[in-house]
C-alpha positions, 0 to 999 in steps of 0.5 A: 639414336644420335644424330649424325648430322647435327639437327637432322633426323636419321630416318630420311623420311621422318626428316622431310615429311614427318607428317606421314612418317610411321616409326618402328612401333606403329608399323609393328602395331600395324603387322599385328592387325593387318588381317583386320584392316582394310587399307584404302587409298588415303594410306599411300602417303604413310605407307610409301613414306620410305625409301627403303634405306634400311636405317629402321628395324622394320623394312620387311614390315613395311614391304609387307604392308605395301603388298597388303595395301595393293592386296586390297585393291589400291594403286598409286601413280605408276603401278599399271605402268611398272605392270605393263612394262614387267610383262613386256620387257622384265624392267622397270623402263618401257624397253630392255634394250642395253645401251652400254657399249660392250668393252672388248675383252669380256668373254662369251663364256665364263664361270662368273657372271657380272649382273649390271642391272637394269637401271645400270645398263638403260638409264646410266650406261656411262657408269657401268662402262666405267665398272665394266672396264675397271674389272677388266683392268683388274683381270677379273674373269668375268661374262655378261648377259645379252639380255637381263631380267630385272631383279624385281627390287622395284616391284617388291618394294612397291607391294607387287609381290606376284610380279617380283617372284616372276623375276626371282624364278626366271633369274634362278634358272639363269644363275644355275650355269654360274658359280659366282655372281658379281653384282653392281647394284646393291638392291640386286645384291641383297635381293639375290642373297636373300631370296634366291640363294636359298633356292639355289646350290650353295656353291653358287656365291653372290658378291658386291663389286665393292670387294674387288675395289683396289687402289688406282696404280696411277697417282691420283689427286683431288678432295672427294666427298663419298655418298656411302651406301645405305643398302650395304651399311644397313644391311650386314656390310658394315665397314665396306665405307672404310674399305672404299675411303682407304682405297681412294686415300691409297690412290692419292685422293683426300677423302673429305668427311661427309657425315652419311645419310641417305641420298634418297634413291632406295626405291628408284625414281617411283613411288612418292617421288616428292620425298625422294627428291626433298631427301636428294636436294637435302643430301646434295646440300651435305656436298656443297662444300668449298673443300670438295672437288669430287662427289662420288658413289658406288652405287647405281641408284646413288649414281642416278641421284648424285649426277641428276641433282648435283646439277639441279641443285648446282653443287660445287663439287663435280660428280664422279663414279667411283670407277672412274676416278679409279681407272 
């Protein structure tokens, strides 16, 4: 595989923790023999050395091995907390209360639901408010829920299959009321299309918000580096990065080429936080350039990483989400 960034592995966790990295062939061999294996706590560092960027060919198999790890009676630091919060709040967090300020103009009813996601509504409300205002400015007819149920990605990616299926079943009942669901989070978008759509009417369509991105009417300026989305580009939506860059250029921005690499946020801030942080810091070094004014993205997880680690790493560009830049 050709390196996108010279001297760096394309697989982010192989780059930051090669000692515990399992390549595709090793994962396939483990899958073949998993019924004869009894995983122990020491297998955590290898099985969870993954941020689920989708770069490899064995993402589904890696999830199955995590499920086997949990089924074999093992755990990791956040497991009990995740299950507790799930049972109480249907959320990865100790609350399910949205922190967003609902903009005026969102109707109480619509055939289209804008599903924002728990990270978006609880941890990064301003990002989500920008997205809501952006859709309203585009005259998109949509409504939002008073309370959302997590899509369950953090549960699936952690090996907690039973809890994940509960999230799916409860969301299925909610989505039956709509003809279209626009997702703000690529993990939600992927999960809903993969696990929920087959159980719903084929008339219900799941879309990602990138389909609604258009050039700004007001002329913009500045040099931008974009963190594009592994969870779209590596899961069948190749070309979305071209659309976003083109939209920014038509809005007046100059897009600076920053070769694509994972930000580390694919599993959220859970699991092996050491590798998440190592990937995030390395990615911030790619944006720390004198010729970039703004570092941006259009994924909640990427934005959480970008906002947090751009400050910790004190990079030169200012972090601005895509919707704010286009408003």
